[in-house]
MDAnalysis code that builds the backbone (N, CA, C; Angstrom):
import MDAnalysis as mda
import numpy as np

u = mda.Universe.empty(462, n_residues=154, atom_resindex=np.repeat(np.arange(154), 3), trajectory=True)
u.add_TopologyAttr("name", ["N", "CA", "C"] * 154)
u.add_TopologyAttr("resid", np.arange(1, 155))
u.add_TopologyAttr("resname", ["MET", "THR", "PHE", "GLU", "HIS", "ILE", "VAL", "GLN", "ILE", "ASN", "ASP", "LEU", "THR", "LYS", "PRO", "GLU", "LEU", "PRO", "ILE", "LEU", "THR", "ARG", "PHE", "GLN", "ILE", "TRP", "GLU", "GLY", "LEU", "VAL", "LEU", "ARG", "ALA", "ARG", "ARG", "PRO", "ASP", "LYS", "PHE", "LEU", "VAL", "GLY", "VAL", "ASP", "GLU", "TYR", "GLU", "ILE", "LEU", "GLU", "GLN", "GLU", "PRO", "ALA", "TYR", "MET", "LYS", "ARG", "CYS", "LEU", "GLN", "LEU", "PRO", "GLY", "LEU", "GLN", "ILE", "VAL", "ASP", "GLU", "VAL", "ARG", "PHE", "LEU", "PRO", "GLU", "SER", "ARG", "ILE", "GLU", "TYR", "ARG", "THR", "LEU", "PRO", "THR", "ASP", "ALA", "VAL", "PRO", "ALA", "ALA", "THR", "LEU", "VAL", "MET", "ASP", "ILE", "GLU", "GLU", "PRO", "GLU", "PRO", "GLU", "SER", "ILE", "PHE", "ILE", "ARG", "PHE", "ARG", "TYR", "TYR", "SER", "ALA", "SER", "ILE", "GLU", "ASN", "GLU", "GLY", "ASP", "SER", "MET", "PRO", "TYR", "ASP", "GLN", "PHE", "LEU", "GLN", "GLN", "ALA", "TYR", "VAL", "LEU", "THR", "ASP", "ILE", "GLU", "THR", "VAL", "GLN", "ILE", "ILE", "ARG", "GLU", "LEU", "ALA", "GLY", "THR", "GLY", "ALA", "PHE"])
u.atoms.positions = np.array([
    [7.900, -41.236, -7.372],
    [7.533, -41.476, -8.753],
    [6.254, -42.311, -8.775],
    [5.342, -41.909, -9.579],
    [4.130, -42.672, -9.841],
    [4.107, -42.955, -11.334],
    [3.919, -44.214, -11.676],
    [3.936, -44.610, -13.083],
    [2.933, -45.728, -13.290],
    [2.200, -45.662, -14.392],
    [1.177, -46.655, -14.695],
    [1.185, -46.950, -16.190],
    [0.970, -48.210, -16.535],
    [0.790, -48.571, -17.944],
    [-0.036, -49.841, -18.026],
    [-0.547, -50.125, -19.227],
    [-1.410, -51.282, -19.453],
    [-0.801, -52.144, -20.549],
    [-0.866, -53.463, -20.343],
    [-0.445, -54.413, -21.380],
    [-1.683, -55.195, -21.807],
    [-1.970, -55.160, -23.106],
    [-3.105, -55.904, -23.637],
    [-2.717, -57.374, -23.751],
    [-3.588, -58.242, -23.256],
    [-3.320, -59.675, -23.304],
    [-3.981, -60.299, -24.520],
    [-5.272, -60.130, -24.649],
    [-6.017, -60.700, -25.765],
    [-6.466, -59.583, -26.697],
    [-6.112, -59.717, -27.967],
    [-6.564, -58.761, -28.972],
    [-7.640, -59.459, -29.792],
    [-8.891, -59.131, -29.517],
    [-10.004, -59.807, -30.163],
    [-10.111, -59.488, -31.653],
    [-9.357, -58.470, -32.113],
    [-9.349, -58.154, -33.549],
    [-8.354, -59.025, -34.306],
    [-7.577, -59.839, -33.588],
    [-6.581, -60.716, -34.219],
    [-6.877, -62.161, -33.825],
    [-7.795, -62.812, -34.532],
    [-8.182, -64.178, -34.166],
    [-7.047, -65.194, -34.289],
    [-5.976, -64.845, -34.973],
    [-4.844, -65.774, -35.099],
    [-4.033, -65.890, -33.808],
    [-4.197, -64.934, -32.895],
    [-3.476, -64.983, -31.619],
    [-4.267, -65.818, -30.617],
    [-3.583, -66.727, -29.916],
    [-4.289, -67.531, -28.914],
    [-4.846, -66.655, -27.792],
    [-6.044, -66.989, -27.349],
    [-6.701, -66.280, -26.253],
    [-6.249, -66.908, -24.932],
    [-5.806, -66.065, -24.019],
    [-5.484, -66.545, -22.680],
    [-6.680, -66.304, -21.779],
    [-6.923, -67.229, -20.882],
    [-8.016, -67.064, -19.928],
    [-7.540, -66.249, -18.731],
    [-8.487, -65.715, -18.001],
    [-8.155, -64.997, -16.761],
    [-7.377, -65.920, -15.824],
    [-7.783, -67.185, -15.747],
    [-7.101, -68.151, -14.888],
    [-5.643, -68.323, -15.306],
    [-5.376, -68.465, -16.599],
    [-3.996, -68.627, -17.071],
    [-3.154, -67.397, -16.740],
    [-3.724, -66.236, -16.945],
    [-3.002, -64.995, -16.638],
    [-2.722, -64.921, -15.136],
    [-3.735, -65.224, -14.345],
    [-3.571, -65.214, -12.896],
    [-2.462, -66.167, -12.469],
    [-2.504, -67.398, -12.959],
    [-1.489, -68.381, -12.593],
    [-0.090, -67.906, -12.997],
    [0.013, -67.256, -14.138],
    [1.302, -66.717, -14.564],
    [1.797, -65.610, -13.650],
    [0.906, -64.724, -13.232],
    [1.306, -63.641, -12.329],
    [1.685, -64.183, -10.951],
    [0.973, -65.206, -10.498],
    [1.321, -65.840, -9.217],
    [2.695, -66.504, -9.331],
    [2.949, -67.143, -10.462],
    [4.255, -67.774, -10.671],
    [5.367, -66.725, -10.647],
    [5.107, -65.550, -11.208],
    [6.107, -64.473, -11.166],
    [6.460, -64.130, -9.727],
    [5.462, -64.144, -8.828],
    [5.730, -63.848, -7.416],
    [6.489, -64.988, -6.755],
    [6.116, -66.219, -7.068],
    [6.717, -67.382, -6.404],
    [8.066, -67.775, -6.997],
    [8.286, -67.472, -8.257],
    [9.542, -67.825, -8.934],
    [10.103, -66.602, -9.661],
    [10.531, -65.593, -8.918],
    [11.010, -64.366, -9.558],
    [12.211, -64.580, -10.465],
    [12.978, -65.636, -10.221],
    [14.144, -65.915, -11.056],
    [13.758, -66.239, -12.498],
    [12.536, -66.699, -12.731],
    [12.075, -67.019, -14.089],
    [11.612, -65.772, -14.849],
    [11.363, -64.674, -14.129],
    [10.769, -63.496, -14.743],
    [11.613, -62.233, -14.646],
    [12.439, -62.110, -13.625],
    [13.138, -60.861, -13.367],
    [14.640, -61.013, -13.577],
    [15.168, -60.213, -14.466],
    [16.597, -60.234, -14.758],
    [17.369, -59.793, -13.521],
    [18.423, -60.500, -13.201],
    [19.285, -60.113, -12.096],
    [18.959, -60.757, -10.764],
    [17.846, -61.464, -10.685],
    [17.533, -62.143, -9.422],
    [18.389, -63.403, -9.373],
    [19.464, -63.331, -8.590],
    [20.388, -64.459, -8.490],
    [19.839, -65.547, -7.577],
    [19.303, -65.118, -6.458],
    [18.742, -66.044, -5.475],
    [17.535, -65.366, -4.839],
    [16.668, -66.195, -4.287],
    [15.532, -65.657, -3.560],
    [15.115, -66.678, -2.508],
    [14.400, -66.180, -1.513],
    [13.901, -67.059, -0.459],
    [12.504, -66.593, -0.074],
    [11.591, -67.537, 0.042],
    [10.259, -67.234, 0.546],
    [10.357, -67.308, 2.075],
    [10.172, -66.181, 2.744],
    [10.325, -66.106, 4.197],
    [9.055, -66.512, 4.935],
    [7.915, -66.136, 4.374],
    [6.610, -66.485, 4.949],
    [5.667, -66.741, 3.790],
    [4.721, -67.662, 4.001],
    [3.757, -67.906, 2.938],
    [2.428, -68.360, 3.514],
    [1.376, -67.715, 3.052],
    [-0.006, -68.048, 3.374],
    [-0.763, -68.031, 2.051],
    [-2.018, -68.455, 2.035],
    [-2.746, -68.463, 0.761],
    [-2.822, -67.099, 0.053],
    [-2.979, -66.014, 0.800],
    [-3.139, -64.703, 0.173],
    [-1.972, -63.756, 0.470],
    [-0.836, -64.294, 0.933],
    [0.283, -63.436, 1.341],
    [1.592, -64.210, 1.280],
    [2.643, -63.509, 0.932],
    [3.989, -64.062, 1.083],
    [4.968, -62.922, 1.320],
    [6.042, -63.275, 1.995],
    [7.144, -62.346, 2.224],
    [8.365, -63.002, 1.617],
    [9.120, -62.220, 0.809],
    [10.267, -62.771, 0.089],
    [11.511, -61.936, 0.328],
    [12.643, -62.568, 0.096],
    [13.929, -61.877, 0.093],
    [14.579, -62.181, -1.246],
    [14.848, -61.143, -2.033],
    [15.456, -61.292, -3.354],
    [16.898, -60.818, -3.308],
    [17.786, -61.597, -3.894],
    [19.195, -61.220, -3.991],
    [19.486, -60.774, -5.421],
    [19.810, -59.501, -5.564],
    [20.228, -58.950, -6.847],
    [21.714, -58.621, -6.716],
    [22.398, -58.422, -7.805],
    [23.826, -58.089, -7.686],
    [24.050, -56.865, -6.789],
    [24.670, -57.090, -5.632],
    [24.988, -56.017, -4.701],
    [23.803, -55.441, -3.950],
    [22.669, -56.122, -3.974],
    [21.472, -55.566, -3.356],
    [20.561, -56.673, -2.849],
    [19.991, -56.448, -1.694],
    [19.006, -57.375, -1.147],
    [17.693, -56.621, -0.981],
    [16.598, -57.226, -1.466],
    [15.278, -56.607, -1.376],
    [14.347, -57.556, -0.637],
    [13.645, -57.017, 0.340],
    [12.617, -57.783, 1.045],
    [11.288, -57.143, 0.692],
    [10.360, -57.975, 0.250],
    [9.042, -57.437, -0.073],
    [7.935, -58.350, 0.415],
    [6.748, -57.780, 0.452],
    [5.549, -58.517, 0.822],
    [4.631, -58.533, -0.389],
    [3.989, -59.673, -0.620],
    [3.116, -59.834, -1.773],
    [1.745, -60.260, -1.263],
    [0.723, -59.562, -1.725],
    [-0.657, -59.913, -1.362],
    [-1.404, -60.306, -2.635],
    [-2.213, -61.356, -2.502],
    [-2.945, -61.906, -3.639],
    [-4.446, -61.720, -3.439],
    [-5.121, -61.146, -4.398],
    [-6.582, -61.088, -4.445],
    [-6.963, -61.955, -5.636],
    [-7.402, -63.185, -5.398],
    [-7.531, -64.207, -6.444],
    [-8.160, -63.739, -7.758],
    [-7.422, -64.036, -8.816],
    [-7.793, -63.754, -10.199],
    [-8.132, -62.293, -10.449],
    [-7.592, -61.406, -9.612],
    [-7.909, -59.995, -9.735],
    [-6.682, -59.083, -9.595],
    [-5.951, -59.209, -8.472],
    [-4.874, -58.259, -8.170],
    [-3.752, -58.927, -7.399],
    [-2.534, -58.460, -7.691],
    [-1.361, -58.811, -6.891],
    [-0.681, -57.494, -6.514],
    [-0.374, -57.344, -5.229],
    [0.282, -56.138, -4.725],
    [1.630, -56.507, -4.128],
    [2.661, -55.824, -4.570],
    [4.009, -55.985, -4.026],
    [4.343, -54.726, -3.245],
    [4.858, -54.898, -2.035],
    [5.314, -53.760, -1.232],
    [6.751, -54.026, -0.805],
    [7.663, -53.231, -1.332],
    [9.066, -53.343, -0.977],
    [9.286, -52.652, 0.358],
    [9.898, -53.372, 1.285],
    [10.180, -52.806, 2.597],
    [11.427, -51.934, 2.500],
    [11.379, -50.716, 3.045],
    [12.513, -49.811, 2.896],
    [13.709, -50.217, 3.753],
    [14.887, -49.949, 3.204],
    [16.156, -50.117, 3.925],
    [16.991, -48.873, 3.648],
    [18.208, -48.859, 4.140],
    [19.097, -47.731, 3.843],
    [19.400, -47.646, 2.348],
    [19.431, -48.789, 1.670],
    [19.782, -48.824, 0.248],
    [18.578, -48.858, -0.684],
    [17.409, -49.223, -0.159],
    [16.228, -49.414, -1.002],
    [15.060, -48.614, -0.429],
    [14.464, -47.720, -1.238],
    [13.303, -46.983, -0.739],
    [12.043, -47.865, -0.745],
    [11.054, -47.474, 0.025],
    [9.761, -48.162, -0.025],
    [9.196, -47.998, -1.431],
    [8.565, -49.048, -1.921],
    [7.977, -49.002, -3.259],
    [6.792, -49.954, -3.303],
    [5.916, -49.710, -4.265],
    [4.737, -50.542, -4.435],
    [4.532, -50.817, -5.913],
    [4.156, -52.047, -6.217],
    [3.726, -52.430, -7.555],
    [2.373, -53.107, -7.400],
    [1.394, -52.642, -8.154],
    [0.064, -53.256, -8.155],
    [-0.222, -53.719, -9.572],
    [-0.597, -54.995, -9.707],
    [-0.987, -55.565, -10.998],
    [-2.459, -55.920, -10.916],
    [-3.269, -55.293, -11.753],
    [-4.701, -55.579, -11.799],
    [-5.039, -56.243, -13.132],
    [-5.777, -57.339, -13.071],
    [-6.297, -57.964, -14.286],
    [-7.634, -57.296, -14.568],
    [-7.761, -56.714, -15.756],
    [-8.976, -56.010, -16.135],
    [-9.598, -56.694, -17.348],
    [-10.920, -56.824, -17.318],
    [-11.636, -57.481, -18.412],
    [-12.873, -56.644, -18.746],
    [-12.697, -55.587, -19.568],
    [-13.821, -54.697, -19.859],
    [-14.958, -55.377, -20.628],
    [-14.643, -56.422, -21.362],
    [-15.656, -57.248, -22.008],
    [-15.119, -58.673, -22.045],
    [-15.987, -59.671, -22.169],
    [-15.518, -61.063, -22.113],
    [-14.339, -61.329, -23.047],
    [-13.299, -61.940, -22.490],
    [-12.059, -62.331, -23.162],
    [-11.170, -61.162, -23.574],
    [-11.608, -59.934, -23.404],
    [-10.785, -58.762, -23.687],
    [-10.065, -58.416, -22.389],
    [-8.857, -58.956, -22.237],
    [-8.165, -58.862, -20.949],
    [-6.893, -58.020, -21.068],
    [-6.685, -57.227, -20.044],
    [-5.509, -56.361, -19.924],
    [-4.939, -56.533, -18.526],
    [-3.656, -56.207, -18.381],
    [-3.073, -56.088, -17.045],
    [-2.637, -54.637, -16.887],
    [-3.114, -54.015, -15.825],
    [-2.703, -52.648, -15.490],
    [-1.606, -52.754, -14.438],
    [-0.465, -52.163, -14.724],
    [0.680, -52.150, -13.815],
    [0.800, -50.740, -13.242],
    [0.832, -50.631, -11.907],
    [0.997, -49.334, -11.242],
    [2.214, -49.397, -10.332],
    [3.113, -48.465, -10.509],
    [4.337, -48.386, -9.719],
    [4.335, -47.102, -8.910],
    [4.711, -47.223, -7.633],
    [4.829, -46.069, -6.742],
    [6.142, -46.202, -5.981],
    [6.941, -45.144, -6.006],
    [8.176, -45.132, -5.217],
    [8.664, -43.690, -5.101],
    [9.602, -43.497, -4.215],
    [10.218, -42.179, -4.107],
    [11.020, -41.933, -5.383],
    [10.964, -40.726, -5.876],
    [11.755, -40.375, -7.054],
    [13.220, -40.369, -6.657],
    [14.059, -40.903, -7.527],
    [15.486, -40.908, -7.211],
    [16.283, -40.022, -8.152],
    [15.582, -39.162, -8.888],
    [16.282, -38.195, -9.727],
    [16.857, -37.100, -8.846],
    [18.038, -36.674, -9.163],
    [18.675, -35.591, -8.420],
    [18.683, -34.332, -9.266],
    [18.549, -33.195, -8.627],
    [18.635, -31.924, -9.343],
    [19.989, -31.856, -10.040],
    [19.992, -31.456, -11.287],
    [21.229, -31.315, -12.030],
    [21.777, -32.621, -12.570],
    [21.133, -33.720, -12.303],
    [21.579, -35.013, -12.810],
    [21.253, -35.075, -14.295],
    [22.235, -35.395, -15.116],
    [22.016, -35.410, -16.560],
    [21.253, -36.640, -17.021],
    [21.156, -37.671, -16.176],
    [20.451, -38.892, -16.561],
    [19.054, -38.900, -15.955],
    [18.022, -38.919, -16.794],
    [16.662, -38.961, -16.250],
    [16.355, -40.365, -15.746],
    [16.805, -40.669, -14.532],
    [16.756, -42.036, -14.022],
    [15.340, -42.574, -13.896],
    [14.405, -41.742, -13.433],
    [13.026, -42.213, -13.319],
    [12.474, -42.625, -14.682],
    [12.800, -41.865, -15.710],
    [12.340, -42.198, -17.061],
    [12.962, -43.516, -17.525],
    [14.231, -43.699, -17.259],
    [14.904, -44.958, -17.587],
    [14.238, -46.125, -16.858],
    [13.935, -45.921, -15.586],
    [13.295, -46.952, -14.774],
    [11.915, -47.305, -15.324],
    [11.157, -46.301, -15.741],
    [9.834, -46.545, -16.305],
    [9.924, -47.402, -17.569],
    [10.895, -47.123, -18.412],
    [11.084, -47.924, -19.635],
    [11.456, -49.364, -19.280],
    [12.272, -49.530, -18.262],
    [12.648, -50.874, -17.821],
    [11.433, -51.619, -17.282],
    [10.576, -50.934, -16.539],
    [9.352, -51.560, -16.032],
    [8.480, -52.057, -17.183],
    [8.276, -51.217, -18.186],
    [7.437, -51.599, -19.325],
    [8.009, -52.826, -20.020],
    [9.305, -52.837, -20.276],
    [9.926, -53.988, -20.942],
    [9.803, -55.253, -20.104],
    [10.006, -55.137, -18.797],
    [9.870, -56.292, -17.902],
    [8.440, -56.818, -17.907],
    [7.479, -55.918, -17.894],
    [6.078, -56.329, -17.850],
    [5.640, -56.972, -19.167],
    [6.114, -56.450, -20.279],
    [5.824, -57.069, -21.578],
    [6.460, -58.456, -21.644],
    [7.673, -58.576, -21.153],
    [8.342, -59.882, -21.128],
    [7.610, -60.861, -20.213],
    [7.080, -60.368, -19.104],
    [6.283, -61.218, -18.210],
    [5.114, -61.827, -18.972],
    [4.411, -61.014, -19.745],
    [3.266, -61.508, -20.515],
    [3.733, -62.520, -21.562],
    [4.874, -62.280, -22.184],
    [5.401, -63.243, -23.170],
    [5.709, -64.579, -22.512],
    [6.295, -64.549, -21.326],
    [6.617, -65.786, -20.606],
    [5.327, -66.514, -20.225],
    [4.326, -65.769, -19.772],
    [3.035, -66.381, -19.437],
    [2.438, -67.033, -20.676],
    [2.499, -66.368, -21.813],
    [1.987, -66.937, -23.073],
    [2.695, -68.254, -23.401],
    [4.021, -68.237, -23.283],
    [4.797, -69.444, -23.591],
    [4.408, -70.586, -22.653],
    [4.312, -70.298, -21.368],
    [3.957, -71.330, -20.400],
    [2.541, -71.847, -20.624],
    [1.626, -70.956, -20.924],
    [0.239, -71.367, -21.201],
    [0.210, -72.245, -22.455],
    [1.038, -71.919, -23.427],
    [1.094, -72.689, -24.673],
    [1.599, -74.109, -24.457],
    [2.385, -74.317, -23.405],
    [2.890, -75.658, -23.108],
    [1.935, -76.438, -22.207],
    [0.856, -75.782, -21.782],
    [-0.109, -76.433, -20.904],
    [0.275, -76.373, -19.436],
    [1.224, -75.501, -19.086],
    [1.668, -75.387, -17.697],
    [0.526, -74.952, -16.774],
    [-0.409, -74.180, -17.337],
    [-1.608, -73.762, -16.606],
    [-2.673, -73.360, -17.607],
])
């Protein structure tokens, strides 16, 4: 499955909405990687296995599932997540790019890549359900970043 969508951060046509800086957005996305429990529903526990300035390896505990992934940081530009495959979890990739087509007009492009898990004859379009869940999670991520930025967290 390949899926991509964009979330608008700053709407320059709505001056009543606070403008977030690229730095604030970046810090929020980094926090999502370092503290997945604050952003991702179902993450009961997590452990940072390795950490360097531009890389980390994590282990996430979800109900009945363990996920190990690697995260790469390209400062104030991109974060890449690569889920390591297991018998229960296929390899997957999430890329978040901060895009600024004009000053202060900022978007985050989310790109998801994974093996499709839809089965022939399956009445539930699981990939479609998953895509909707990704969009909701990503919109919620931006809301959490807005709230944290509003408190002066970054």
